[in-house]
C-alpha positions in Angstrom: 0.1 0.1 0.1 1.5 3.4 -1.1 0.6 5.2 2.5 3.5 3.4 4.0 5.8 4.9 2.1 4.7 8.2 2.9 5.9 9.9 5.9 7.0 13.2 7.4 7.6 16.1 4.7 6.3 14.0 2.0 3.0 13.8 3.3 3.2 17.6 4.0 3.5 18.0 0.3 0.7 16.2 -0.6 -1.7 17.9 1.8 -0.4 21.0 0.4 -0.8 19.9 -3.2 -4.6 18.6 -2.5 -5.1 21.6 -0.6 -4.6 23.6 -3.9 -6.5 20.9 -6.2 -9.7 21.1 -4.1 -11.6 23.8 -5.7 -15.3 24.2 -7.1 -14.2 22.5 -10.4 -13.7 19.0 -8.8 -16.5 16.6 -9.2 -18.2 15.0 -6.1 -16.9 11.6 -7.0 -13.3 13.0 -6.9 -14.0 14.6 -3.5 -15.1 11.5 -2.5 -12.4 9.6 -3.4 -9.9 12.0 -1.8 -12.0 11.9 1.3 -11.3 8.0 1.4 -7.8 8.9 0.9 -7.2 10.9 4.0 -9.6 8.5 5.9 -6.8 5.7 4.9 -3.9 8.2 5.6 -5.3 9.1 8.9 -5.8 5.4 10.3 -2.4 4.4 9.0 -0.3 7.3 10.3 -2.5 8.5 13.4 -2.3 6.1 16.5 -6.0 5.3 17.6 -5.1 6.9 21.2 -4.1 10.2 19.7 -6.5 12.9 20.7 -7.1 15.5 17.8 -9.2 18.5 18.9 -10.5 18.6 15.3 -11.8 14.7 15.4 -14.9 16.0 17.5 -16.2 18.3 14.6 -15.6 15.8 12.0 -17.6 13.2 14.0 -20.3 15.9 14.5 -20.3 16.9 10.8 -21.0 13.0 10.2 -19.9 13.0 6.6 -18.2 9.9 5.4 -16.5 9.2 2.0 -19.4 7.1 1.2 -22.1 9.4 1.7 -23.2 10.4 -1.9 -26.2 12.6 -0.4 -24.1 14.9 1.2 -23.1 18.1 -0.4 -20.0 18.8 -1.9 -19.1 21.4 0.7 -19.5 18.8 3.5 -17.0 16.7 2.1 -14.7 19.3 1.4 -15.1 20.3 5.2 -14.6 16.8 6.0 -11.4 16.4 4.1 -9.8 19.5 5.5 -10.6 18.3 9.1 -8.9 15.1 8.4 -5.8 16.7 7.0 -5.8 19.1 9.9 -5.8 16.1 12.2 -2.8 14.6 10.2 -0.8 17.9 9.7 -1.4 18.2 13.7 -0.1 15.0 14.7 3.1 15.7 12.4 3.5 19.1 14.1 5.0 17.7 17.4 8.4 18.7 16.3 7.7 20.8 12.9 6.7 24.3 13.0 5.7 23.9 9.4 2.7 21.5 10.1 1.7 23.6 12.8 1.1 26.4 10.7 -0.3 23.6 7.8 -2.8 22.5 10.3 -4.2 25.7 11.3 -4.8 26.6 7.7 -6.6 23.7 7.0 -8.7 24.0 9.8 -9.5 27.8 8.7 -10.6 26.4 5.0 -12.5 23.5 6.8 -14.6 26.2 8.8 -15.5 28.1 5.2 -17.3 25.1 4.3 -19.0 23.9 7.5 -22.7 24.9 7.9 -23.5 24.3 11.6 -26.7 22.1 12.0 -27.2 22.8 15.8 -26.7 26.0 18.1 -24.0 23.5 20.3 -22.2 23.1 16.9 -22.2 26.8 16.0 -20.7 27.4 19.6 -18.1 24.8 19.3 -17.0 26.4 16.1 -16.8 29.9 17.3 -14.9 28.6 20.2 -12.7 26.9 17.7 -12.2 30.0 15.4 -11.0 31.9 18.8 -8.6 29.3 19.8 -7.1 29.2 15.9 -6.7 33.1 16.1 -4.6 32.4 19.4 -2.7 29.6 17.8 -2.0 31.7 14.8 -0.6 34.6 17.2 1.5 32.2 19.3 3.1 30.7 15.9 3.8 34.0 14.8 5.4 35.2 17.8 7.6 32.0 18.1 9.0 32.9 14.9 10.4 36.1 16.2 
């Protein structure tokens, strides 16, 4: 399986490449395949006991790669959230991945339509936390 050969910086370049590729021009089937790819990468790379803060949003979104009735925007949001969790896991000792994770989550929030008031509050809380993370990352580089 190809996933076993993807480690560290190679995976980051793949995430950046797909970040550029995900656009309005992609068909739903392509988004579903990309979503499935990131599910496989997440399962292979990230340990089960790792606690990613964005995974709760992904679970709450309730979009899986095989859900053909979901909107393209929901598939995009799910892809960005999964890739953000992967980048966050890789960011343990890499500032590049920290910034990438923040950018991916920001993009995910563009596509999420909260279905409940609890979800709205949760997303607003995470958006505020993202702003703090961005400030901390910017001041670390100084």
